[in-house]
C-alpha positions as CSV (number, residue, x, y, z in Angstrom):
1,M,5.5,6.8,22.5
2,D,4.4,3.3,23.1
3,T,5.0,1.2,20.0
4,H,4.3,-2.2,21.7
5,V,0.8,-3.3,21.0
6,T,-1.2,-6.5,21.5
7,S,-3.2,-6.8,18.3
8,T,-4.8,-10.0,17.0
9,P,-3.4,-9.7,13.5
10,P,0.1,-10.9,13.0
11,I,0.9,-7.6,11.3
12,A,-0.8,-4.4,12.4
13,I,-0.1,-0.8,11.5
14,E,-2.2,1.9,13.2
15,N,-2.3,5.5,12.0
16,L,1.5,5.3,11.2
17,T,3.2,8.6,10.2
18,K,6.9,8.9,9.5
19,R,8.5,12.3,8.8
20,Y,12.0,13.4,8.0
21,G,12.1,17.1,8.8
22,S,9.6,18.7,6.5
23,L,9.2,15.6,4.3
24,T,6.3,13.2,5.2
25,A,7.2,9.8,3.9
26,V,4.2,7.9,5.4
27,S,1.0,9.7,6.6
28,G,-1.7,8.2,8.7
29,L,-1.3,4.6,7.4
30,S,-3.5,1.9,8.9
31,L,-3.2,-1.7,7.7
32,S,-3.4,-5.2,9.0
33,V,-2.6,-8.7,7.7
34,A,-4.5,-11.7,8.9
35,P,-3.0,-15.1,9.9
36,G,-2.0,-17.1,6.8
37,E,-2.7,-14.1,4.5
38,V,-0.4,-12.9,1.7
39,L,-0.7,-9.1,1.3
40,G,0.8,-7.4,-1.7
41,F,2.0,-3.9,-0.8
42,L,2.0,-1.9,-4.0
43,G,3.0,1.5,-5.1
44,P,5.2,3.6,-7.4
45,N,8.8,4.3,-6.5
46,G,8.9,6.7,-3.6
47,A,5.4,5.8,-2.5
48,G,6.5,5.0,1.1
49,K,6.6,1.2,0.9
50,T,10.1,0.7,2.1
51,T,9.8,3.3,4.9
52,T,6.7,1.5,6.1
53,I,8.4,-1.8,6.1
54,R,11.6,-0.5,7.8
55,T,9.4,1.1,10.5
56,L,7.4,-2.1,10.9
57,M,10.7,-4.0,11.4
58,G,11.9,-1.5,14.0
59,F,14.8,0.0,12.0
60,L,13.0,3.3,12.0
61,S,10.9,4.8,14.8
62,P,7.4,6.2,14.0
63,T,6.9,9.9,14.2
64,S,3.4,9.0,15.4
65,G,1.1,6.0,15.4
66,R,2.2,2.5,16.1
67,C,2.9,-0.9,14.5
68,S,3.3,-4.4,15.6
69,V,4.4,-7.9,14.5
70,L,3.1,-10.9,16.4
71,G,1.9,-8.6,19.2
72,G,5.3,-6.8,19.7
73,W,7.5,-4.3,17.9
74,P,10.7,-5.9,16.5
75,G,12.6,-2.7,17.3
76,R,12.4,-3.6,21.0
77,D,11.5,-7.3,21.1
78,I,14.3,-9.6,20.0
79,A,12.1,-12.7,20.6
80,V,9.6,-11.3,18.0
81,R,12.3,-10.5,15.5
82,R,13.5,-14.1,15.6
83,R,10.1,-15.2,14.4
84,I,10.2,-13.0,11.3
85,G,11.8,-13.7,7.9
86,Y,12.9,-10.3,6.6
87,L,14.3,-9.4,3.2
88,P,15.3,-5.8,2.5
89,G,15.0,-4.1,-0.9
90,D,18.7,-4.4,-1.6
91,F,20.1,-7.3,0.5
92,R,23.8,-6.9,1.4
93,D,26.0,-8.6,3.9
94,D,29.7,-9.1,4.7
95,P,31.4,-9.2,1.3
96,W,34.2,-11.6,2.6
97,M,31.9,-14.3,3.9
98,T,30.4,-17.1,1.7
99,P,26.7,-17.8,1.7
100,R,27.4,-21.0,3.6
101,E,29.2,-19.0,6.4
102,L,26.4,-16.3,6.4
103,F,23.7,-19.0,6.8
104,G,25.7,-20.5,9.7
105,W,25.8,-17.1,11.4
106,F,22.1,-16.5,10.9
107,S,21.4,-20.0,12.2
108,K,23.3,-19.3,15.5
109,L,21.3,-16.1,15.9
110,R,18.1,-18.0,15.5
111,G,19.0,-20.9,17.9
112,G,20.3,-23.4,15.4
113,I,18.8,-24.6,12.1
114,D,19.3,-28.0,10.3
115,T,22.0,-27.5,7.7
116,G,20.2,-29.9,5.3
117,H,17.1,-27.7,5.4
118,I,19.2,-24.7,4.5
119,Q,21.0,-26.4,1.7
120,A,17.7,-27.7,0.3
121,L,16.5,-24.1,0.0
122,A,19.8,-23.0,-1.6
123,D,19.4,-25.9,-4.1
124,R,15.9,-24.9,-5.0
125,L,17.1,-21.4,-5.9
126,R,20.2,-22.8,-7.7
127,L,22.5,-20.9,-5.3
128,E,26.3,-21.7,-5.1
129,T,27.1,-21.3,-1.4
130,D,30.9,-21.3,-1.5
131,Q,31.7,-18.0,-3.3
132,R,32.3,-14.8,-1.4
133,F,29.2,-12.7,-1.1
134,G,31.0,-9.6,-2.5
135,T,31.6,-11.5,-5.8
136,L,28.0,-12.4,-6.3
137,S,25.7,-10.9,-8.9
138,K,22.5,-9.0,-7.9
139,G,20.4,-12.1,-8.6
140,N,22.6,-14.4,-6.5
141,R,22.7,-11.9,-3.6
142,Q,18.9,-11.9,-3.8
143,K,18.9,-15.7,-3.5
144,V,21.1,-15.5,-0.4
145,G,18.6,-13.0,1.1
146,L,15.6,-15.3,0.3
147,V,17.3,-18.3,1.9
148,Q,18.1,-16.4,5.1
149,A,14.5,-15.1,5.2
150,F,12.9,-18.6,4.8
151,M,15.4,-20.8,6.5
152,H,14.0,-20.7,10.0
153,D,10.3,-21.3,8.9
154,P,9.3,-18.0,10.3
155,D,5.7,-17.1,11.5
156,V,5.8,-13.9,9.5
157,L,7.6,-13.0,6.3
158,I,8.2,-9.3,5.4
159,L,9.8,-9.1,2.0
160,D,10.7,-5.9,0.1
161,E,10.8,-6.6,-3.7
162,P,11.7,-10.2,-3.1
163,T,12.1,-11.3,-6.8
164,S,14.3,-8.4,-7.9
165,G,17.1,-9.8,-10.1
166,L,15.6,-13.3,-10.4
167,D,14.9,-15.1,-13.7
168,P,11.3,-16.2,-14.4
169,L,11.9,-19.8,-13.3
170,L,13.2,-18.7,-9.9
171,Q,10.4,-16.2,-9.6
172,H,8.1,-19.2,-9.9
173,E,10.1,-21.1,-7.3
174,F,9.7,-18.2,-4.9
175,Q,5.9,-18.3,-5.4
176,R,6.0,-22.0,-4.4
177,M,8.0,-21.1,-1.3
178,V,5.5,-18.5,-0.3
179,H,2.6,-21.0,-0.9
180,E,4.3,-23.6,1.3
181,A,4.9,-21.0,4.0
182,T,1.2,-20.0,4.1
183,Q,0.2,-23.6,4.1
184,R,1.9,-24.0,7.5
185,G,0.2,-20.8,8.7
186,A,2.8,-18.1,8.0
187,T,1.6,-14.5,7.3
188,V,3.3,-12.6,4.4
189,L,3.6,-9.0,3.6
190,F,5.6,-8.2,0.4
191,S,6.2,-5.3,-1.9
192,S,6.5,-5.7,-5.6
193,H,6.5,-3.9,-9.0
194,V,5.6,-7.2,-10.8
195,L,1.8,-7.4,-11.3
196,P,1.7,-11.0,-12.5
197,E,3.6,-12.1,-9.4
198,V,1.2,-10.3,-7.2
199,E,-1.7,-11.8,-9.0
200,Q,-0.3,-15.3,-8.5
201,I,0.3,-15.2,-4.7
202,A,-1.5,-12.3,-3.0
203,T,-4.7,-12.7,-1.1
204,R,-5.3,-9.0,-1.1
205,V,-3.4,-5.9,-2.2
206,A,-2.8,-2.6,-0.4
207,M,-2.0,0.3,-2.7
208,I,0.0,3.3,-1.4
209,S,1.0,6.6,-3.1
210,R,2.9,9.5,-1.6
211,G,2.8,7.9,1.8
212,R,-1.0,7.5,1.9
213,L,-3.0,4.4,1.7
214,L,-5.2,4.5,-1.4
215,K,-7.0,1.2,-1.5
216,V,-7.1,-2.3,0.0
217,T,-8.8,-4.8,-2.3
218,T,-8.6,-8.2,-3.8
219,I,-6.8,-8.9,-7.1
220,D,-10.1,-9.6,-8.9
221,Q,-11.7,-6.4,-7.7
222,L,-8.5,-4.5,-8.7
223,F,-8.7,-5.7,-12.3
224,D,-12.5,-5.1,-12.4
225,Q,-11.8,-1.5,-11.6
226,T,-8.7,-0.9,-13.7
227,R,-8.2,-0.1,-17.4
228,H,-6.1,-2.7,-19.0
229,R,-4.9,-3.3,-22.6
230,L,-5.2,-6.5,-24.6
231,E,-3.5,-7.5,-27.9
232,L,-5.5,-10.0,-29.9
233,R,-4.0,-11.9,-32.9
234,Y,-6.0,-13.9,-35.4
235,A,-5.3,-16.2,-38.3
236,G,-7.0,-13.9,-40.7
237,P,-8.2,-10.3,-41.1
238,I,-10.3,-8.8,-38.4
239,P,-13.6,-7.0,-39.3
240,A,-13.4,-3.3,-38.9
241,G,-15.4,-2.1,-35.9
242,L,-15.5,-5.6,-34.3
243,F,-15.1,-4.0,-30.8
244,T,-17.1,-0.9,-31.5
245,A,-19.8,-0.4,-28.8
246,V,-18.7,-3.4,-26.8
247,Q,-19.3,-2.9,-23.1
248,G,-16.1,-1.7,-21.4
249,V,-14.1,-1.1,-24.5
250,V,-13.0,2.5,-24.5
251,D,-10.5,2.3,-27.4
252,S,-9.7,-0.2,-30.1
253,E,-7.3,-0.3,-33.0
254,I,-7.4,-2.9,-35.7
255,S,-4.5,-3.5,-38.1
256,G,-4.8,-6.6,-40.4
257,T,-4.8,-9.6,-38.1
258,T,-4.1,-7.8,-34.8
259,A,-6.5,-5.8,-32.6
260,S,-5.4,-3.7,-29.6
261,I,-8.1,-2.8,-27.2
262,T,-8.3,-0.8,-24.0
263,I,-10.9,-2.1,-21.4
264,D,-12.3,-0.1,-18.5
265,G,-13.6,-2.6,-16.0
266,P,-14.3,-6.4,-16.5
267,A,-12.9,-7.9,-19.6
268,G,-15.7,-10.5,-20.0
269,P,-17.9,-8.7,-22.6
270,A,-14.8,-8.0,-24.8
271,M,-13.5,-11.5,-24.5
272,R,-16.8,-13.0,-25.5
273,V,-16.7,-10.9,-28.7
274,A,-13.1,-11.9,-29.3
275,A,-13.7,-15.6,-28.8
276,A,-16.7,-15.5,-31.1
277,Q,-14.6,-14.2,-34.0
278,P,-13.0,-17.2,-35.8
279,G,-9.3,-17.7,-35.9
280,L,-8.2,-16.3,-32.5
281,L,-4.5,-17.4,-32.0
282,R,-3.2,-15.4,-29.1
283,V,-4.3,-12.9,-26.3
284,R,-1.6,-10.9,-24.6
285,S,-2.1,-8.5,-21.7
286,S,0.1,-5.4,-21.6
287,S,-1.1,-4.3,-18.2
288,D,1.8,-5.9,-16.3
289,D,3.4,-2.6,-15.3
290,L,2.2,-1.3,-11.9
291,E,3.3,2.2,-12.8
292,D,0.7,2.1,-15.7
293,L,-1.9,0.7,-13.3
294,F,-1.3,3.5,-10.9
295,V,-1.5,6.1,-13.6
296,S,-4.8,4.7,-14.8
297,L,-6.3,4.4,-11.3
298,Y,-5.0,7.3,-9.4
299,A,-3.4,10.0,-11.6
300,P,-6.2,12.5,-10.7
301,E,-5.9,11.9,-7.0
302,T,-2.1,11.9,-6.8
303,E,-1.8,15.1,-8.8
304,A,-4.3,16.9,-6.6
């Protein structure tokens, strides 16, 4: 099978299938990512995201179909692999080496990188570089993985759950790093379970379940088509039936100064009613969980 292709998109997946015996992990997946684009690759656990990423990187061979990065397949083309920043889902390395030593090793593999640039990335992520990797927490191991992925200013970034274990401030710093990378023209594919993170940085999202591509859409279109829940808090009591018959509201519960509503589709009509009621103090979305999002969108299809 020829897995080396010359595609225009920096990332191209064409009818990719990956089987393990009788188990089909990925089935007929076709997907592309344009130059400078950030594509969020979303799905429940076991959906096939990591298998797709590992096959794209060349760590697994496709059962059928083909994939390419920058016109080549990293499994065969070392020159292509050097132009990729890759972070696996559970980044691990030599437990006896320090991050500083690991970065030096990665730098040699990639032809030499300014140590000041590497240290600046480490400082941004508040990473101590002189402790042995094996003693680091999950969050600090993740920081090491992010630094090695970004340190050579790659043309393509492929990141599997990149903010796992990071606190909110560092998640925000990661978002800034992605933005800076795309500003210089890099292309990004990343998987995530954190919907607000995807909303902040993704240009489009590709949704996968049970190895099959379900939808490719923009974030705005995704929310327009998805049920989501809002909790509204007011300074005083809320009139009974405030959201009854409001377009898009499929369920509402009012208790004193708090209203919980479920919206199917755009939130505009409900928010106009909410804002017109005096004393609105706070609006909180509880639709941050991608598992809930998938249930609301695709439970009938995935159970078929």
